[in-house]
N, CA, C and O atoms as a DFTB+ gen file, in Angstrom:
552 C
 N C O
     1  1     -22.060       4.803     -19.446
     2  2     -21.763       4.672     -18.041
     3  2     -20.606       5.601     -17.680
     4  3     -19.553       5.565     -18.317
     5  1     -20.804       6.427     -16.664
     6  2     -19.770       7.359     -16.230
     7  2     -18.770       6.639     -15.324
     8  3     -19.154       5.919     -14.403
     9  1     -17.470       6.848     -15.606
    10  2     -16.433       6.208     -14.805
    11  2     -16.081       7.100     -13.624
    12  3     -15.780       8.281     -13.799
    13  1     -16.117       6.542     -12.437
    14  2     -15.734       7.239     -11.224
    15  2     -14.220       7.395     -11.222
    16  3     -13.501       6.463     -11.580
    17  1     -13.734       8.553     -10.825
    18  2     -12.289       8.742     -10.751
    19  2     -11.940       9.483      -9.467
    20  3     -12.802      10.041      -8.788
    21  1     -10.668       9.469      -9.165
    22  2     -10.190      10.086      -7.935
    23  2      -8.737      10.469      -8.150
    24  3      -8.172      10.195      -9.209
    25  1      -8.137      11.090      -7.167
    26  2      -6.719      11.399      -7.256
    27  2      -6.068      11.277      -5.888
    28  3      -6.711      11.415      -4.847
    29  1      -4.783      11.016      -5.928
    30  2      -3.954      10.936      -4.734
    31  2      -2.863      11.984      -4.844
    32  3      -2.323      12.217      -5.926
    33  1      -2.541      12.611      -3.736
    34  2      -1.395      13.525      -3.716
    35  2      -0.128      12.686      -3.798
    36  3       0.023      11.692      -3.088
    37  1       0.773      13.101      -4.670
    38  2       2.030      12.398      -4.874
    39  2       3.133      13.166      -4.160
    40  3       3.266      14.377      -4.337
    41  1       3.919      12.471      -3.358
    42  2       5.081      13.067      -2.697
    43  2       6.311      12.514      -3.407
    44  3       6.430      11.303      -3.591
    45  1       7.216      13.388      -3.802
    46  2       8.433      12.961      -4.481
    47  2       9.613      13.244      -3.558
    48  3       9.896      14.391      -3.213
    49  1      10.292      12.172      -3.168
    50  2      11.485      12.293      -2.326
    51  2      12.603      11.525      -3.015
    52  3      12.530      10.305      -3.163
    53  1      13.630      12.240      -3.434
    54  2      14.702      11.586      -4.173
    55  2      14.156      11.040      -5.483
    56  3      13.536      11.768      -6.259
    57  1      14.389       9.762      -5.723
    58  2      13.929       9.117      -6.952
    59  2      12.696       8.259      -6.730
    60  3      12.421       7.361      -7.526
    61  1      11.952       8.517      -5.672
    62  2      10.805       7.663      -5.359
    63  2       9.531       8.481      -5.202
    64  3       9.564       9.657      -4.840
    65  1       8.401       7.824      -5.485
    66  2       7.081       8.415      -5.305
    67  2       6.440       7.804      -4.077
    68  3       6.549       6.601      -3.842
    69  1       5.776       8.630      -3.299
    70  2       5.102       8.177      -2.082
    71  2       3.663       8.672      -2.102
    72  3       3.365       9.729      -2.657
    73  1       2.771       7.890      -1.487
    74  2       1.359       8.261      -1.378
    75  2       0.865       7.943       0.031
    76  3       1.424       7.097       0.730
    77  1      -0.188       8.639       0.424
    78  2      -0.852       8.346       1.689
    79  2      -2.035       7.435       1.395
    80  3      -2.907       7.778       0.597
    81  1      -2.063       6.281       2.036
    82  2      -3.126       5.296       1.866
    83  2      -3.741       5.037       3.236
    84  3      -3.028       4.949       4.236
    85  1      -5.058       4.914       3.279
    86  2      -5.739       4.633       4.540
    87  2      -5.911       3.129       4.714
    88  3      -6.439       2.441       3.840
    89  1      -5.451       2.633       5.863
    90  2      -5.522       1.198       6.180
    91  2      -6.457       1.027       7.364
    92  3      -6.391       1.777       8.338
    93  1      -7.319       0.039       7.271
    94  2      -8.299      -0.228       8.319
    95  2      -7.618      -0.693       9.592
    96  3      -6.797      -1.610       9.568
    97  1      -7.957      -0.061      10.701
    98  2      -7.446      -0.445      12.008
    99  2      -8.409      -1.476      12.584
   100  3      -9.547      -1.145      12.916
   101  1      -7.960      -2.721      12.702
   102  2      -8.818      -3.811      13.181
   103  2      -9.193      -3.637      14.645
   104  3     -10.193      -4.192      15.100
   105  1      -8.399      -2.871      15.384
   106  2      -8.690      -2.652      16.796
   107  2      -9.721      -1.564      17.030
   108  3     -10.702      -1.774      17.744
   109  1      -9.500      -0.390      16.425
   110  2     -10.384       0.759      16.657
   111  2     -11.534       0.843      15.654
   112  3     -12.450       1.649      15.819
   113  1     -11.481       0.005      14.611
   114  2     -12.517      -0.012      13.568
   115  2     -12.636       1.337      12.862
   116  3     -13.733       1.857      12.662
   117  1     -11.478       1.894      12.490
   118  2     -11.432       3.134      11.719
   119  2     -10.182       3.109      10.842
   120  3      -9.289       2.285      11.039
   121  1     -10.132       4.014       9.883
   122  2      -8.968       4.082       9.003
   123  2      -7.842       4.885       9.642
   124  3      -8.079       5.875      10.333
   125  1      -6.609       4.437       9.396
   126  2      -5.406       5.176       9.768
   127  2      -4.553       5.331       8.512
   128  3      -4.508       4.435       7.669
   129  1      -3.884       6.466       8.395
   130  2      -3.115       6.770       7.190
   131  2      -1.686       6.246       7.305
   132  3      -1.039       6.377       8.345
   133  1      -1.211       5.650       6.212
   134  2       0.171       5.171       6.125
   135  2       0.839       5.821       4.914
   136  3       0.200       6.032       3.883
   137  1       2.110       6.131       5.042
   138  2       2.922       6.751       3.993
   139  2       3.661       5.632       3.271
   140  3       4.614       5.069       3.810
   141  1       3.223       5.302       2.036
   142  2       3.762       4.152       1.313
   143  2       4.466       4.576       0.034
   144  3       4.064       5.538      -0.621
   145  1       5.511       3.854      -0.311
   146  2       6.177       4.037      -1.592
   147  2       5.271       3.480      -2.685
   148  3       4.767       2.364      -2.555
   149  1       5.058       4.230      -3.751
   150  2       4.267       3.813      -4.907
   151  2       5.221       3.065      -5.822
   152  3       6.047       3.688      -6.490
   153  1       5.124       1.733      -5.867
   154  2       6.166       0.923      -6.507
   155  2       5.576      -0.094      -7.475
   156  3       5.102      -1.154      -7.067
   157  1       5.610       0.243      -8.765
   158  2       5.097      -0.685      -9.783
   159  2       6.010      -1.895      -9.969
   160  3       5.643      -2.842     -10.665
   161  1       7.181      -1.875      -9.360
   162  2       8.085      -3.013      -9.420
   163  2       7.854      -4.025      -8.308
   164  3       8.462      -5.095      -8.298
   165  1       6.974      -3.686      -7.371
   166  2       6.656      -4.597      -6.263
   167  2       5.404      -5.396      -6.623
   168  3       4.380      -4.820      -6.989
   169  1       5.486      -6.690      -6.521
   170  2       4.351      -7.543      -6.863
   171  2       3.236      -7.426      -5.842
   172  3       2.063      -7.343      -6.205
   173  1       3.597      -7.418      -4.562
   174  2       2.609      -7.412      -3.484
   175  2       2.879      -6.224      -2.559
   176  3       4.032      -5.902      -2.273
   177  1       1.820      -5.585      -2.099
   178  2       1.917      -4.501      -1.139
   179  2       2.560      -5.030       0.142
   180  3       2.181      -6.085       0.651
   181  1       3.527      -4.290       0.648
   182  2       4.283      -4.705       1.829
   183  2       4.262      -3.563       2.834
   184  3       4.549      -2.416       2.493
   185  1       3.922      -3.888       4.076
   186  2       3.779      -2.867       5.113
   187  2       4.589      -3.270       6.338
   188  3       4.740      -4.454       6.640
   189  1       5.098      -2.284       7.024
   190  2       5.886      -2.502       8.232
   191  2       5.146      -3.396       9.223
   192  3       3.973      -3.175       9.522
   193  1       5.842      -4.396       9.720
   194  2       5.286      -5.292      10.736
   195  2       4.811      -4.499      11.948
   196  3       3.746      -4.777      12.500
   197  1       5.601      -3.516      12.358
   198  2       5.255      -2.678      13.512
   199  2       3.927      -1.959      13.283
   200  3       3.080      -1.919      14.175
   201  1       3.746      -1.393      12.088
   202  2       2.508      -0.678      11.754
   203  2       1.326      -1.639      11.767
   204  3       0.289      -1.341      12.359
   205  1       1.476      -2.788      11.118
   206  2       0.368      -3.751      11.058
   207  2      -0.016      -4.244      12.450
   208  3      -1.202      -4.361      12.762
   209  1       0.970      -4.530      13.280
   210  2       0.673      -4.964      14.654
   211  2      -0.063      -3.859      15.412
   212  3      -1.005      -4.138      16.154
   213  1       0.367      -2.598      15.228
   214  2      -0.290      -1.472      15.898
   215  2      -1.726      -1.280      15.411
   216  3      -2.565      -0.745      16.136
   217  1      -2.008      -1.718      14.179
   218  2      -3.362      -1.611      13.616
   219  2      -4.241      -2.811      13.980
   220  3      -5.356      -2.943      13.475
   221  1      -3.740      -3.675      14.850
   222  2      -4.552      -4.783      15.345
   223  2      -4.469      -6.073      14.560
   224  3      -5.286      -6.970      14.767
   225  1      -3.493      -6.193      13.655
   226  2      -3.315      -7.430      12.887
   227  2      -2.209      -8.258      13.538
   228  3      -1.159      -7.725      13.895
   229  1      -2.441      -9.538      13.690
   230  2      -1.450     -10.420      14.313
   231  2      -0.545     -10.987      13.226
   232  3      -0.816     -12.043      12.654
   233  1       0.538     -10.261      12.954
   234  2       1.438     -10.663      11.876
   235  2       2.171     -11.970      12.183
   236  3       2.633     -12.645      11.263
   237  1       2.283     -12.333      13.453
   238  2       2.990     -13.567      13.811
   239  2       2.264     -14.810      13.290
   240  3       2.876     -15.870      13.152
   241  1       0.980     -14.689      13.005
   242  2       0.198     -15.821      12.505
   243  2       0.178     -15.907      10.978
   244  3      -0.409     -16.828      10.411
   245  1       0.827     -14.936      10.312
   246  2       0.851     -14.940       8.850
   247  2       1.736     -16.043       8.302
   248  3       2.676     -16.497       8.955
   249  1       1.415     -16.463       7.092
   250  2       2.197     -17.493       6.403
   251  2       3.560     -16.915       6.026
   252  3       3.635     -15.862       5.394
   253  1       4.626     -17.595       6.409
   254  2       5.977     -17.115       6.119
   255  2       6.310     -17.346       4.651
   256  3       6.060     -18.418       4.101
   257  1       6.885     -16.308       4.025
   258  2       7.276     -16.348       2.617
   259  2       8.668     -15.754       2.481
   260  3       9.107     -14.976       3.329
   261  1       9.355     -16.121       1.418
   262  2      10.632     -15.497       1.041
   263  2      10.368     -14.680      -0.216
   264  3       9.777     -15.175      -1.176
   265  1      10.812     -13.420      -0.203
   266  2      10.655     -12.567      -1.375
   267  2      12.002     -11.959      -1.741
   268  3      12.903     -11.864      -0.908
   269  1      12.124     -11.549      -3.001
   270  2      13.323     -10.865      -3.456
   271  2      13.029      -9.381      -3.513
   272  3      12.061      -8.955      -4.144
   273  1      13.864      -8.593      -2.854
   274  2      13.725      -7.133      -2.840
   275  2      14.965      -6.517      -3.492
   276  3      15.890      -7.229      -3.882
   277  1      14.971      -5.206      -3.602
   278  2      16.141      -4.511      -4.117
   279  2      17.363      -4.706      -3.232
   280  3      18.493      -4.502      -3.675
   281  1      17.141      -5.102      -1.979
   282  2      18.232      -5.316      -1.027
   283  2      18.616      -6.784      -0.875
   284  3      19.527      -7.110      -0.113
   285  1      17.932      -7.668      -1.589
   286  2      18.224      -9.101      -1.477
   287  2      16.983      -9.887      -1.105
   288  3      15.860      -9.430      -1.318
   289  1      17.185     -11.062      -0.553
   290  2      16.072     -11.931      -0.159
   291  2      15.638     -11.577       1.259
   292  3      16.470     -11.391       2.147
   293  1      14.318     -11.487       1.461
   294  2      13.778     -11.137       2.771
   295  2      12.691     -12.134       3.160
   296  3      12.002     -12.687       2.303
   297  1      12.553     -12.352       4.451
   298  2      11.472     -13.180       4.972
   299  2      10.345     -12.257       5.403
   300  3      10.558     -11.301       6.148
   301  1       9.136     -12.555       4.922
   302  2       7.955     -11.754       5.242
   303  2       6.854     -12.690       5.722
   304  3       6.974     -13.911       5.631
   305  1       5.787     -12.101       6.231
   306  2       4.595     -12.876       6.606
   307  2       3.418     -12.338       5.813
   308  3       3.179     -11.131       5.773
   309  1       2.680     -13.252       5.178
   310  2       1.513     -12.860       4.389
   311  2       0.278     -12.809       5.282
   312  3      -0.055     -13.782       5.958
   313  1      -0.400     -11.652       5.274
   314  2      -1.644     -11.515       6.022
   315  2      -2.675     -10.819       5.138
   316  3      -2.356     -10.362       4.041
   317  1      -3.890     -10.745       5.617
   318  2      -4.951     -10.023       4.911
   319  2      -5.390      -8.842       5.759
   320  3      -5.748      -8.994       6.927
   321  1      -5.356      -7.654       5.148
   322  2      -5.843      -6.440       5.797
   323  2      -7.309      -6.281       5.415
   324  3      -7.678      -6.459       4.254
   325  1      -8.140      -5.945       6.394
   326  2      -9.582      -5.859       6.166
   327  2      -9.952      -4.912       5.036
   328  3     -10.743      -5.268       4.162
   329  1      -9.379      -3.689       5.045
   330  2      -9.757      -2.678       4.055
   331  2      -8.612      -1.707       3.800
   332  3      -7.834      -1.384       4.698
   333  1      -8.530      -1.251       2.555
   334  2      -7.688      -0.126       2.154
   335  2      -8.613       0.934       1.574
   336  3      -9.558       0.608       0.856
   337  1      -8.347       2.202       1.880
   338  2      -9.056       3.280       1.177
   339  2      -8.032       4.006       0.329
   340  3      -7.016       4.493       0.825
   341  1      -8.323       4.066      -0.967
   342  2      -7.443       4.713      -1.935
   343  2      -8.147       5.985      -2.388
   344  3      -9.207       5.916      -3.009
   345  1      -7.571       7.147      -2.086
   346  2      -8.269       8.398      -2.383
   347  2      -9.503       8.502      -1.498
   348  3      -9.507       8.012      -0.368
   349  1     -10.527       9.127      -2.002
   350  2     -11.768       9.239      -1.229
   351  2     -12.864       8.321      -1.751
   352  3     -13.836       8.059      -1.043
   353  1     -12.724       7.827      -2.979
   354  2     -13.807       7.077      -3.616
   355  2     -13.697       5.560      -3.562
   356  3     -14.690       4.872      -3.798
   357  1     -12.529       5.019      -3.261
   358  2     -12.333       3.586      -3.423
   359  2     -11.953       2.890      -2.126
   360  3     -11.010       3.288      -1.442
   361  1     -12.699       1.851      -1.802
   362  2     -12.354       0.987      -0.677
   363  2     -12.163      -0.414      -1.220
   364  3     -13.045      -0.958      -1.883
   365  1     -11.006      -0.997      -0.936
   366  2     -10.708      -2.372      -1.333
   367  2     -10.821      -3.246      -0.099
   368  3     -10.288      -2.901       0.955
   369  1     -11.506      -4.371      -0.216
   370  2     -11.691      -5.295       0.904
   371  2     -10.712      -6.456       0.807
   372  3     -10.335      -6.883      -0.284
   373  1     -10.304      -6.962       1.977
   374  2      -9.481      -8.169       2.086
   375  2      -8.245      -8.114       1.190
   376  3      -8.099      -8.898       0.252
   377  1      -7.369      -7.176       1.501
   378  2      -6.167      -6.936       0.702
   379  2      -5.009      -7.766       1.250
   380  3      -4.660      -7.674       2.427
   381  1      -4.422      -8.575       0.370
   382  2      -3.239      -9.364       0.735
   383  2      -2.047      -8.426       0.851
   384  3      -1.775      -7.643      -0.059
   385  1      -1.332      -8.506       1.978
   386  2      -0.113      -7.722       2.175
   387  2       0.953      -8.607       2.807
   388  3       0.662      -9.630       3.428
   389  1       2.184      -8.181       2.629
   390  2       3.294      -8.803       3.335
   391  2       3.677      -7.900       4.502
   392  3       3.750      -6.681       4.353
   393  1       3.918      -8.496       5.648
   394  2       4.445      -7.790       6.811
   395  2       5.965      -7.930       6.764
   396  3       6.494      -9.035       6.642
   397  1       6.657      -6.799       6.862
   398  2       8.114      -6.804       6.721
   399  2       8.703      -5.700       7.599
   400  3       8.083      -4.653       7.787
   401  1       9.882      -5.934       8.126
   402  2      10.589      -4.932       8.919
   403  2      11.486      -4.120       7.988
   404  3      12.473      -4.633       7.463
   405  1      11.134      -2.847       7.788
   406  2      11.902      -1.959       6.924
   407  2      13.057      -1.348       7.696
   408  3      12.969      -1.193       8.914
   409  1      14.149      -0.996       7.005
   410  2      15.287      -0.367       7.687
   411  2      14.877       0.964       8.311
   412  3      13.980       1.642       7.811
   413  1      15.531       1.327       9.390
   414  2      15.233       2.584      10.085
   415  2      15.377       3.802       9.182
   416  3      14.658       4.787       9.353
   417  1      16.307       3.747       8.214
   418  2      16.544       4.902       7.346
   419  2      15.521       5.034       6.215
   420  3      15.590       5.975       5.425
   421  1      14.583       4.105       6.136
   422  2      13.547       4.154       5.109
   423  2      12.560       5.291       5.407
   424  3      12.155       5.485       6.553
   425  1      12.179       6.042       4.357
   426  2      11.202       7.127       4.512
   427  2       9.787       6.594       4.685
   428  3       8.960       7.221       5.348
   429  1       9.509       5.439       4.092
   430  2       8.125       4.971       4.062
   431  2       7.887       3.876       5.088
   432  3       8.822       3.291       5.636
   433  1       6.618       3.617       5.329
   434  2       6.223       2.538       6.233
   435  2       5.787       1.312       5.441
   436  3       5.266       0.346       5.998
   437  1       6.012       1.371       4.127
   438  2       5.641       0.235       3.286
   439  2       5.696       0.581       1.823
   440  3       6.118       1.666       1.423
   441  1       5.249      -0.390       1.030
   442  2       5.286      -0.287      -0.424
   443  2       3.913      -0.649      -0.960
   444  3       3.388      -1.723      -0.666
   445  1       3.327       0.249      -1.751
   446  2       2.075      -0.053      -2.438
   447  2       2.438      -0.771      -3.723
   448  3       3.032      -0.182      -4.625
   449  1       2.076      -2.060      -3.806
   450  2       2.488      -2.895      -4.925
   451  2       1.401      -3.131      -5.952
   452  3       0.287      -2.618      -5.844
   453  1       1.760      -3.929      -6.961
   454  2       0.862      -4.164      -8.093
   455  2      -0.427      -4.881      -7.738
   456  3      -1.412      -4.741      -8.462
   457  1      -0.464      -5.650      -6.644
   458  2      -1.730      -6.293      -6.288
   459  2      -2.811      -5.257      -5.994
   460  3      -3.999      -5.570      -6.073
   461  1      -2.421      -4.032      -5.656
   462  2      -3.375      -2.933      -5.469
   463  2      -3.365      -2.015      -6.691
   464  3      -4.423      -1.713      -7.244
   465  1      -2.186      -1.571      -7.113
   466  2      -2.065      -0.604      -8.209
   467  2      -2.742      -1.104      -9.484
   468  3      -3.385      -0.320     -10.183
   469  1      -2.609      -2.395      -9.798
   470  2      -3.135      -2.924     -11.064
   471  2      -4.658      -2.973     -11.114
   472  3      -5.229      -3.321     -12.147
   473  1      -5.315      -2.634     -10.030
   474  2      -6.781      -2.572     -10.026
   475  2      -7.295      -1.231     -10.554
   476  3      -8.503      -1.004     -10.611
   477  1      -6.365      -0.339     -10.944
   478  2      -6.721       1.010     -11.372
   479  2      -6.030       1.371     -12.681
   480  3      -4.921       0.915     -12.962
   481  1      -6.713       2.206     -13.482
   482  2      -6.035       2.929     -14.550
   483  2      -5.425       4.146     -13.879
   484  3      -6.094       4.846     -13.119
   485  1      -4.148       4.398     -14.160
   486  2      -3.377       5.402     -13.429
   487  2      -2.798       6.428     -14.405
   488  3      -2.346       6.072     -15.494
   489  1      -2.815       7.678     -14.016
   490  2      -2.134       8.738     -14.754
   491  2      -1.300       9.528     -13.749
   492  3      -1.837      10.128     -12.818
   493  1       0.014       9.523     -13.947
   494  2       0.911      10.287     -13.077
   495  2       1.018      11.703     -13.636
   496  3       1.440      11.897     -14.776
   497  1       0.638      12.680     -12.835
   498  2       0.638      14.082     -13.256
   499  2       1.692      14.828     -12.426
   500  3       1.386      15.423     -11.393
   501  1       2.930      14.780     -12.903
   502  2       4.032      15.371     -12.163
   503  2       3.882      16.884     -12.010
   504  3       4.324      17.451     -11.011
   505  1       3.259      17.547     -12.999
   506  2       3.109      19.009     -12.933
   507  2       2.247      19.436     -11.744
   508  3       2.485      20.487     -11.150
   509  1       1.252      18.629     -11.398
   510  2       0.367      18.969     -10.273
   511  2       0.610      18.090      -9.048
   512  3      -0.058      18.236      -8.024
   513  1       1.581      17.169      -9.166
   514  2       1.911      16.229      -8.084
   515  2       0.680      15.431      -7.639
   516  3       0.426      15.246      -6.448
   517  1      -0.079      14.961      -8.652
   518  2      -1.252      14.132      -8.397
   519  2      -1.165      12.846      -9.195
   520  3      -0.608      12.805     -10.292
   521  1      -1.731      11.797      -8.618
   522  2      -1.929      10.549      -9.332
   523  2      -3.432      10.404      -9.540
   524  3      -4.186      10.213      -8.586
   525  1      -3.865      10.497     -10.815
   526  2      -5.273      10.295     -11.133
   527  2      -5.516       8.802     -11.304
   528  3      -4.722       8.102     -11.932
   529  1      -6.616       8.324     -10.741
   530  2      -6.900       6.894     -10.847
   531  2      -8.385       6.652     -11.043
   532  3      -9.238       7.405     -10.570
   533  1      -8.660       5.568     -11.762
   534  2     -10.039       5.104     -11.969
   535  2     -10.030       3.588     -11.815
   536  3      -9.189       2.909     -12.402
   537  1     -10.949       3.064     -11.038
   538  2     -11.027       1.628     -10.773
   539  2     -11.388       0.895     -12.049
   540  3     -12.310       1.292     -12.761
   541  1     -10.666      -0.166     -12.337
   542  2     -10.970      -1.017     -13.477
   543  2     -12.084      -1.958     -13.066
   544  3     -11.936      -2.723     -12.113
   545  1     -13.174      -1.908     -13.764
   546  2     -14.332      -2.766     -13.452
   547  2     -14.289      -4.017     -14.305
   548  3     -13.929      -3.978     -15.482
   549  1     -14.665      -5.135     -13.686
   550  2     -14.794      -6.375     -14.450
   551  2     -13.649      -7.273     -14.409
   552  3     -13.677      -8.337     -15.026
């Protein structure tokens, strides 16, 4: 059986890796691109409340949670995003995310966490600034 693979362009800013991920817009029924920090230290993908609201998700109805971040304890709302597109080959349905207000000085609009990253075998290729990925089946 041939394994399907894909790659993401990796952006390196300071000491962090960023990727462009397509998030389903519940209002327009199309994908919109978000610039997210690639963070294996984050348990759950977290996206700006402003971005999620603009994409047609009602974050005010999400279940309130407390999480620990690098900046301390934060209050977030848990919601489900209809679809994520990772690269060109992979679409994930019903992705759990946290809605959170990021500081204005933040470069990203969110954090791609392990609830998404762990669904793939990943190879970071710093020489070509690509992240190679293959979906783990089963």
